[in-house]
C-alpha positions as a Markdown table, in Angstrom:
| # | Residue | x | y | z |
|---|---|---|---|---|
| 1 | Met | 7.1 | -19.5 | -14.9 |
| 2 | Gln | 5.2 | -20.9 | -11.9 |
| 3 | Ala | 1.4 | -21.6 | -12.0 |
| 4 | Leu | -1.2 | -23.4 | -10.0 |
| 5 | Met | -2.2 | -26.3 | -12.3 |
| 6 | Cys | -5.3 | -28.5 | -12.6 |
| 7 | His | -4.7 | -31.7 | -14.6 |
| 8 | Ala | -8.0 | -33.4 | -14.0 |
| 9 | Phe | -11.4 | -32.2 | -12.8 |
| 10 | Gly | -11.8 | -33.4 | -9.2 |
| 11 | Pro | -10.9 | -32.5 | -5.6 |
| 12 | Ile | -9.4 | -29.1 | -5.0 |
| 13 | Asp | -6.5 | -30.6 | -3.0 |
| 14 | Thr | -5.1 | -32.2 | -6.2 |
| 15 | Leu | -4.0 | -28.7 | -7.4 |
| 16 | Arg | -0.3 | -28.2 | -7.5 |
| 17 | Val | 2.2 | -25.4 | -8.2 |
| 18 | Glu | 4.4 | -26.3 | -11.1 |
| 19 | Asp | 7.0 | -24.8 | -13.5 |
| 20 | Val | 5.3 | -24.5 | -16.9 |
| 21 | Pro | 6.2 | -22.8 | -20.2 |
| 22 | Glu | 5.4 | -19.2 | -20.4 |
| 23 | Pro | 2.4 | -18.6 | -22.7 |
| 24 | Gln | 2.6 | -16.5 | -25.8 |
| 25 | Pro | -0.2 | -14.0 | -27.0 |
| 26 | Gly | -2.0 | -14.9 | -30.2 |
| 27 | Pro | -4.0 | -12.6 | -32.4 |
| 28 | Gly | -6.1 | -10.2 | -30.4 |
| 29 | Gln | -4.4 | -11.3 | -27.1 |
| 30 | Val | -2.2 | -9.7 | -24.5 |
| 31 | Leu | 0.5 | -11.3 | -22.2 |
| 32 | Val | 0.3 | -9.9 | -18.7 |
| 33 | Asp | 2.8 | -10.2 | -15.9 |
| 34 | Val | 0.3 | -11.0 | -13.0 |
| 35 | Gln | 1.0 | -8.9 | -10.0 |
| 36 | Ala | -2.2 | -9.9 | -8.2 |
| 37 | Ala | -5.2 | -12.2 | -8.8 |
| 38 | Ser | -8.2 | -12.9 | -6.6 |
| 39 | Leu | -10.4 | -15.9 | -5.7 |
| 40 | Asn | -14.0 | -16.1 | -6.8 |
| 41 | Phe | -16.5 | -18.9 | -6.2 |
| 42 | Pro | -16.4 | -20.2 | -9.8 |
| 43 | Asp | -12.7 | -21.0 | -9.3 |
| 44 | Ala | -13.8 | -23.7 | -6.8 |
| 45 | Leu | -16.4 | -25.0 | -9.2 |
| 46 | Ile | -14.3 | -25.0 | -12.4 |
| 47 | Val | -11.5 | -27.2 | -11.0 |
| 48 | Gln | -14.1 | -29.7 | -9.9 |
| 49 | Gly | -15.8 | -29.8 | -13.3 |
| 50 | Leu | -18.9 | -28.3 | -11.8 |
| 51 | Tyr | -19.0 | -25.0 | -13.7 |
| 52 | Gln | -20.8 | -24.2 | -16.9 |
| 53 | Val | -17.4 | -23.6 | -18.6 |
| 54 | Lys | -14.8 | -26.3 | -18.7 |
| 55 | Pro | -11.4 | -25.3 | -20.0 |
| 56 | Ala | -9.1 | -27.7 | -21.8 |
| 57 | Leu | -6.9 | -29.7 | -19.5 |
| 58 | Pro | -4.4 | -28.9 | -18.0 |
| 59 | Phe | -5.1 | -25.3 | -17.0 |
| 60 | Ser | -4.6 | -22.8 | -14.2 |
| 61 | Pro | -7.6 | -21.5 | -12.4 |
| 62 | Gly | -8.1 | -17.8 | -11.6 |
| 63 | Ala | -10.6 | -15.6 | -13.4 |
| 64 | Glu | -9.4 | -12.1 | -12.6 |
| 65 | Leu | -6.1 | -10.3 | -12.3 |
| 66 | Ala | -4.2 | -7.1 | -12.3 |
| 67 | Gly | -0.7 | -6.6 | -13.7 |
| 68 | Val | 1.5 | -5.1 | -16.3 |
| 69 | Val | 1.3 | -5.8 | -20.0 |
| 70 | Arg | 4.5 | -7.5 | -21.3 |
| 71 | Ala | 3.6 | -8.2 | -24.9 |
| 72 | Val | 0.7 | -7.8 | -27.3 |
| 73 | Gly | -0.4 | -10.1 | -30.1 |
| 74 | Glu | -1.2 | -9.3 | -33.8 |
| 75 | Gly | -4.1 | -6.9 | -34.3 |
| 76 | Val | -4.2 | -5.5 | -30.8 |
| 77 | Ala | -4.6 | -1.7 | -30.7 |
| 78 | Gly | -4.8 | 0.7 | -27.7 |
| 79 | Val | -2.7 | -1.5 | -25.4 |
| 80 | Gln | 1.1 | -1.6 | -25.2 |
| 81 | Pro | 3.8 | -3.1 | -23.1 |
| 82 | Gly | 4.1 | -1.4 | -19.7 |
| 83 | Asp | 0.4 | -0.6 | -19.4 |
| 84 | Arg | -1.0 | -1.3 | -15.9 |
| 85 | Val | -4.3 | -3.2 | -16.4 |
| 86 | Ile | -7.0 | -5.3 | -14.8 |
| 87 | Ala | -8.7 | -8.1 | -16.6 |
| 88 | Ser | -11.2 | -10.9 | -16.4 |
| 89 | Ser | -9.4 | -13.9 | -17.9 |
| 90 | Gly | -11.9 | -16.7 | -17.3 |
| 91 | His | -9.0 | -18.9 | -16.1 |
| 92 | Gly | -5.2 | -18.8 | -16.0 |
| 93 | Ala | -4.8 | -15.9 | -13.5 |
| 94 | Phe | -3.2 | -18.1 | -10.7 |
| 95 | Ala | 0.2 | -17.9 | -12.5 |
| 96 | Gln | 3.1 | -15.5 | -12.9 |
| 97 | Cys | 2.0 | -14.7 | -16.5 |
| 98 | Cys | -1.4 | -14.9 | -18.2 |
| 99 | Val | -2.7 | -14.5 | -21.7 |
| 100 | Val | -5.9 | -12.5 | -21.9 |
| 101 | Asp | -8.1 | -11.4 | -24.8 |
| 102 | Ala | -7.5 | -7.7 | -25.3 |
| 103 | Ala | -11.2 | -7.1 | -25.2 |
| 104 | Arg | -11.3 | -8.3 | -21.6 |
| 105 | Leu | -8.8 | -5.7 | -20.4 |
| 106 | Met | -9.2 | -2.2 | -19.0 |
| 107 | Pro | -6.7 | 0.3 | -17.6 |
| 108 | Leu | -6.0 | 0.1 | -13.9 |
| 109 | Pro | -8.1 | 3.0 | -12.5 |
| 110 | Glu | -6.3 | 6.0 | -11.0 |
| 111 | Gly | -5.6 | 5.5 | -7.3 |
| 112 | Met | -6.2 | 1.7 | -7.4 |
| 113 | Asp | -3.3 | -0.6 | -6.6 |
| 114 | Phe | -2.9 | -4.1 | -8.1 |
| 115 | Glu | -4.5 | -5.9 | -5.2 |
| 116 | Leu | -7.6 | -3.8 | -5.3 |
| 117 | Gly | -7.7 | -4.0 | -9.1 |
| 118 | Ala | -7.5 | -7.8 | -9.0 |
| 119 | Ser | -10.5 | -7.8 | -6.7 |
| 120 | Phe | -12.7 | -5.5 | -8.7 |
| 121 | Val | -13.9 | -6.7 | -12.1 |
| 122 | Leu | -15.9 | -9.9 | -11.4 |
| 123 | Thr | -17.6 | -9.1 | -8.1 |
| 124 | Tyr | -18.5 | -5.5 | -8.9 |
| 125 | Gly | -19.2 | -6.2 | -12.5 |
| 126 | Thr | -21.6 | -9.0 | -11.6 |
| 127 | Ser | -23.3 | -7.0 | -8.9 |
| 128 | Leu | -23.8 | -3.9 | -11.0 |
| 129 | His | -25.1 | -5.9 | -13.9 |
| 130 | Ala | -27.5 | -7.8 | -11.6 |
| 131 | Leu | -28.9 | -4.7 | -9.8 |
| 132 | Lys | -28.9 | -2.2 | -12.7 |
| 133 | Thr | -29.4 | -4.2 | -15.9 |
| 134 | Val | -31.4 | -7.2 | -14.7 |
| 135 | Ala | -33.3 | -6.0 | -11.6 |
| 136 | Arg | -33.5 | -2.3 | -12.5 |
| 137 | Leu | -33.2 | -1.4 | -8.8 |
| 138 | Gln | -34.6 | 2.0 | -8.1 |
| 139 | Pro | -33.7 | 4.7 | -5.4 |
| 140 | Gly | -35.7 | 4.1 | -2.3 |
| 141 | Glu | -36.3 | 0.4 | -2.9 |
| 142 | Thr | -35.3 | -2.3 | -0.4 |
| 143 | Leu | -32.7 | -4.9 | -1.4 |
| 144 | Leu | -32.1 | -8.1 | 0.5 |
| 145 | Val | -28.6 | -9.6 | 0.0 |
| 146 | Leu | -28.0 | -13.2 | 0.9 |
| 147 | Gly | -24.4 | -14.4 | 1.6 |
| 148 | Ala | -23.8 | -10.7 | 2.1 |
| 149 | Ala | -20.2 | -11.0 | 3.6 |
| 150 | Gly | -18.8 | -12.7 | 0.5 |
| 151 | Gly | -17.2 | -10.9 | -2.4 |
| 152 | Val | -20.3 | -10.4 | -4.6 |
| 153 | Gly | -22.4 | -9.8 | -1.5 |
| 154 | Leu | -20.3 | -6.9 | -0.2 |
| 155 | Ala | -20.1 | -5.5 | -3.7 |
| 156 | Ala | -23.9 | -5.6 | -4.0 |
| 157 | Ile | -24.3 | -3.7 | -0.7 |
| 158 | Glu | -22.0 | -0.9 | -1.8 |
| 159 | Ile | -23.5 | -0.7 | -5.3 |
| 160 | Ala | -27.1 | -0.7 | -4.0 |
| 161 | Lys | -26.2 | 2.1 | -1.6 |
| 162 | Ala | -24.6 | 4.1 | -4.4 |
| 163 | Met | -27.9 | 3.6 | -6.3 |
| 164 | Gly | -29.9 | 5.0 | -3.5 |
| 165 | Ala | -31.5 | 1.8 | -2.2 |
| 166 | Arg | -32.0 | 0.5 | 1.3 |
| 167 | Val | -30.0 | -2.7 | 2.1 |
| 168 | Ile | -30.8 | -5.6 | 4.3 |
| 169 | Ala | -27.8 | -7.9 | 4.6 |
| 170 | Ala | -28.2 | -11.6 | 5.6 |
| 171 | Ala | -25.3 | -13.8 | 6.6 |
| 172 | Ser | -24.5 | -16.7 | 8.9 |
| 173 | Asn | -22.8 | -15.0 | 11.9 |
| 174 | Glu | -22.3 | -11.7 | 13.7 |
| 175 | Asp | -18.7 | -11.3 | 12.6 |
| 176 | Lys | -19.8 | -11.4 | 9.0 |
| 177 | Leu | -22.8 | -9.1 | 9.7 |
| 178 | Ala | -20.5 | -6.5 | 11.3 |
| 179 | Leu | -18.5 | -6.4 | 8.1 |
| 180 | Cys | -21.7 | -5.8 | 6.1 |
| 181 | Arg | -22.7 | -2.9 | 8.4 |
| 182 | Gln | -19.1 | -1.5 | 7.9 |
| 183 | Val | -19.6 | -1.3 | 4.1 |
| 184 | Gly | -23.0 | 0.3 | 4.4 |
| 185 | Ala | -25.8 | -2.2 | 5.1 |
| 186 | Asp | -28.8 | -0.5 | 6.8 |
| 187 | Glu | -30.1 | -3.7 | 8.5 |
| 188 | Thr | -28.8 | -7.2 | 9.1 |
| 189 | Ile | -30.2 | -10.7 | 9.6 |
| 190 | Asp | -28.3 | -13.7 | 11.0 |
| 191 | Tyr | -30.1 | -16.5 | 9.2 |
| 192 | Ser | -28.3 | -19.1 | 11.2 |
| 193 | Arg | -30.6 | -18.2 | 14.2 |
| 194 | Glu | -33.3 | -15.9 | 12.9 |
| 195 | Asp | -36.3 | -16.6 | 10.7 |
| 196 | Leu | -35.3 | -14.9 | 7.5 |
| 197 | Arg | -38.8 | -14.3 | 6.2 |
| 198 | Lys | -40.2 | -13.0 | 9.5 |
| 199 | Arg | -37.3 | -10.6 | 10.0 |
| 200 | Val | -37.6 | -9.2 | 6.5 |
| 201 | Asp | -41.4 | -8.7 | 7.1 |
| 202 | Ala | -40.6 | -6.9 | 10.4 |
| 203 | Leu | -37.9 | -4.7 | 8.8 |
| 204 | Thr | -40.2 | -3.7 | 5.9 |
| 205 | Asp | -43.4 | -3.2 | 7.9 |
| 206 | Gly | -44.9 | -6.3 | 6.1 |
| 207 | Arg | -44.2 | -5.0 | 2.5 |
| 208 | Gly | -41.4 | -7.4 | 1.8 |
| 209 | Ala | -38.2 | -6.7 | -0.2 |
| 210 | Asp | -38.3 | -5.2 | -3.6 |
| 211 | Val | -35.3 | -7.1 | -4.8 |
| 212 | Val | -33.4 | -10.2 | -3.5 |
| 213 | Tyr | -29.8 | -10.9 | -4.5 |
| 214 | Asp | -29.1 | -14.6 | -4.0 |
| 215 | Pro | -25.6 | -16.0 | -4.7 |
| 216 | Val | -26.2 | -18.8 | -2.1 |
| 217 | Gly | -29.1 | -21.0 | -3.1 |
| 218 | Gly | -29.8 | -24.0 | -0.9 |
| 219 | Pro | -32.2 | -23.7 | 2.0 |
| 220 | Tyr | -32.2 | -19.9 | 2.0 |
| 221 | Thr | -33.7 | -19.3 | -1.4 |
| 222 | Glu | -37.4 | -20.2 | -0.8 |
| 223 | Pro | -37.8 | -18.2 | 2.4 |
| 224 | Ala | -36.1 | -15.2 | 0.7 |
| 225 | Leu | -38.4 | -15.5 | -2.3 |
| 226 | Arg | -41.4 | -15.6 | 0.1 |
| 227 | Ala | -40.0 | -12.5 | 1.7 |
| 228 | Thr | -40.3 | -10.4 | -1.5 |
| 229 | Gly | -43.2 | -8.1 | -1.9 |
| 230 | Trp | -45.7 | -7.4 | -4.7 |
| 231 | Arg | -43.8 | -7.6 | -8.1 |
| 232 | Gly | -40.6 | -8.2 | -6.3 |
| 233 | Arg | -37.6 | -9.3 | -8.3 |
| 234 | Phe | -35.5 | -12.3 | -7.3 |
| 235 | Leu | -32.0 | -12.5 | -8.7 |
| 236 | Val | -30.5 | -16.0 | -9.2 |
| 237 | Val | -26.7 | -15.3 | -9.0 |
| 238 | Gly | -25.2 | -18.6 | -7.8 |
| 239 | Phe | -25.3 | -21.6 | -5.5 |
| 240 | Ala | -22.5 | -21.2 | -3.0 |
| 241 | Ala | -24.5 | -23.5 | -0.6 |
| 242 | Gly | -23.9 | -26.3 | -3.0 |
| 243 | Glu | -27.6 | -27.0 | -3.7 |
| 244 | Ile | -29.7 | -25.8 | -6.6 |
| 245 | Pro | -33.1 | -25.3 | -5.0 |
| 246 | Lys | -36.4 | -26.4 | -6.4 |
| 247 | Ile | -38.9 | -23.5 | -6.2 |
| 248 | Pro | -42.7 | -23.9 | -6.2 |
| 249 | Leu | -43.7 | -21.7 | -9.1 |
| 250 | Asn | -47.0 | -20.6 | -7.3 |
| 251 | Leu | -44.7 | -18.3 | -5.3 |
| 252 | Ala | -44.1 | -16.3 | -8.4 |
| 253 | Leu | -47.8 | -16.2 | -9.3 |
| 254 | Leu | -49.1 | -15.1 | -5.9 |
| 255 | Lys | -47.4 | -11.7 | -5.8 |
| 256 | Glu | -46.4 | -11.4 | -9.5 |
| 257 | Arg | -42.8 | -11.9 | -8.5 |
| 258 | Ala | -40.1 | -12.2 | -11.2 |
| 259 | Ile | -37.4 | -14.8 | -10.9 |
| 260 | Leu | -34.4 | -13.5 | -12.9 |
| 261 | Gly | -31.2 | -15.2 | -13.8 |
| 262 | Val | -27.8 | -13.4 | -13.7 |
| 263 | Tyr | -25.1 | -14.6 | -16.0 |
| 264 | Trp | -22.5 | -11.8 | -16.0 |
| 265 | Gly | -19.9 | -13.7 | -18.0 |
| 266 | Asp | -22.2 | -14.2 | -21.0 |
| 267 | Ser | -23.6 | -10.7 | -20.7 |
| 268 | Val | -20.1 | -9.3 | -21.3 |
| 269 | Arg | -19.9 | -11.2 | -24.5 |
| 270 | Arg | -23.4 | -10.3 | -25.7 |
| 271 | Asp | -23.2 | -6.6 | -24.6 |
| 272 | Pro | -19.6 | -5.4 | -24.5 |
| 273 | Ala | -20.6 | -1.8 | -24.8 |
| 274 | Gly | -22.9 | -2.2 | -21.7 |
| 275 | His | -20.1 | -3.9 | -19.8 |
| 276 | Arg | -17.7 | -1.0 | -20.6 |
| 277 | Ala | -20.3 | 1.5 | -19.5 |
| 278 | Asn | -20.7 | -0.4 | -16.2 |
| 279 | Met | -17.0 | -0.5 | -15.6 |
| 280 | Arg | -16.7 | 3.2 | -16.2 |
| 281 | Gln | -19.4 | 3.8 | -13.7 |
| 282 | Leu | -17.7 | 1.5 | -11.1 |
| 283 | Ala | -14.4 | 3.4 | -11.7 |
| 284 | Glu | -16.2 | 6.7 | -11.0 |
| 285 | Trp | -17.7 | 5.3 | -7.8 |
| 286 | Phe | -14.3 | 4.0 | -6.7 |
| 287 | Ala | -12.8 | 7.4 | -7.3 |
| 288 | Ala | -15.6 | 9.0 | -5.2 |
| 289 | Gly | -15.0 | 6.5 | -2.4 |
| 290 | Lys | -18.4 | 4.8 | -2.8 |
| 291 | Val | -17.0 | 1.3 | -3.6 |
| 292 | Arg | -13.8 | -0.4 | -2.5 |
| 293 | Pro | -13.1 | -4.1 | -2.4 |
| 294 | Val | -12.6 | -5.6 | 1.1 |
| 295 | Ile | -9.5 | -7.8 | 1.0 |
| 296 | Ser | -9.5 | -10.2 | 3.9 |
| 297 | Glu | -6.2 | -12.0 | 3.2 |
| 298 | Arg | -3.3 | -12.4 | 0.8 |
| 299 | Val | -1.8 | -15.8 | -0.1 |
| 300 | Thr | 1.0 | -17.1 | -2.3 |
| 301 | Leu | 0.5 | -19.6 | -5.2 |
| 302 | Ala | 1.5 | -22.4 | -2.8 |
| 303 | Gln | -1.3 | -21.4 | -0.4 |
| 304 | Ala | -3.9 | -20.8 | -3.1 |
| 305 | Ala | -5.4 | -24.3 | -3.2 |
| 306 | Asp | -6.1 | -24.2 | 0.5 |
| 307 | Ala | -7.7 | -20.8 | 0.1 |
| 308 | Ile | -9.9 | -22.1 | -2.8 |
| 309 | Ala | -11.1 | -25.0 | -0.5 |
| 310 | Arg | -11.9 | -22.6 | 2.3 |
| 311 | Leu | -13.9 | -20.4 | -0.2 |
| 312 | Ala | -15.8 | -23.5 | -1.3 |
| 313 | Asn | -16.7 | -24.2 | 2.3 |
| 314 | Arg | -17.8 | -20.5 | 2.8 |
| 315 | Gln | -15.1 | -19.9 | 5.4 |
| 316 | Val | -13.8 | -16.6 | 4.0 |
| 317 | Lys | -15.1 | -13.0 | 4.0 |
| 318 | Gly | -14.6 | -10.5 | 1.3 |
| 319 | Lys | -11.8 | -11.1 | -1.2 |
| 320 | Val | -8.7 | -13.4 | -1.0 |
| 321 | Val | -5.9 | -12.1 | -3.2 |
| 322 | Val | -3.2 | -14.4 | -4.7 |
| 323 | Leu | 0.3 | -12.9 | -5.1 |
| 324 | Pro | 2.0 | -15.1 | -7.7 |
| 325 | Gln | 5.3 | -13.2 | -7.9 |
| 326 | Gly | 6.0 | -13.7 | -4.2 |
């Protein structure tokens, strides 16, 4: 089979498509013929050795996929060859076949094609966990989303609207903000030319945001934290800007703000029942037309390394789908 391979942690442009032996499922595992996979920001970090998880070398990146089960390992129940599934694999999805733990599979929801399925689990799972479980976002509250035109940002907008919140989307240009409005954002801020804190104050009549969703980090974190109101909740989701900010803790004290970490991957391991409930909720919202991944482009395995580099440089909107069988 063909796979995009990483032989050493380092520059993204060292990734190569190679012919490699087809993996075999072990106990508790399933072999999936990958029909579609999608890019996520951790893919760019993991191949550079910058992510908290470091797979054994060599490996194929790609953390989520959709496809058809070909074989099941010992002890696997409830899954059989021919099943159409979506999965969070951690890595290995940028290949024609991928072995996945059976516990990390779910059936492809009714009405969802492989491309949408491959774009669904990580971004929507992360955002629902962040907003529902961690922040406890309430109807009528105001959510500020940074990096709002990215995969998790767009998912956060849709989920917050489904939860009854008001959403202010912040991104770096008007093209990205137009996409945010398209998926439901109530207000937008171009933080490349507008003062983020002042605009949030103006849009909230000085009350500030109740919750901030920050997958960006860097220079936007502190002004966004300052823009939260009394007992606001600040969600630390990631650092797409490439810089982990240093925050003066007096900002938490002054308005009894809470700074909350979001680690969806570990939450799935610690609370599998909660994860399954969240995925059921997301499938219901998808069926109702309340959430739907925005796929901005489709690439082959040979084009995937370039797409990962563009994702790392924040040059993509929505989700990029890899089609390994093409």
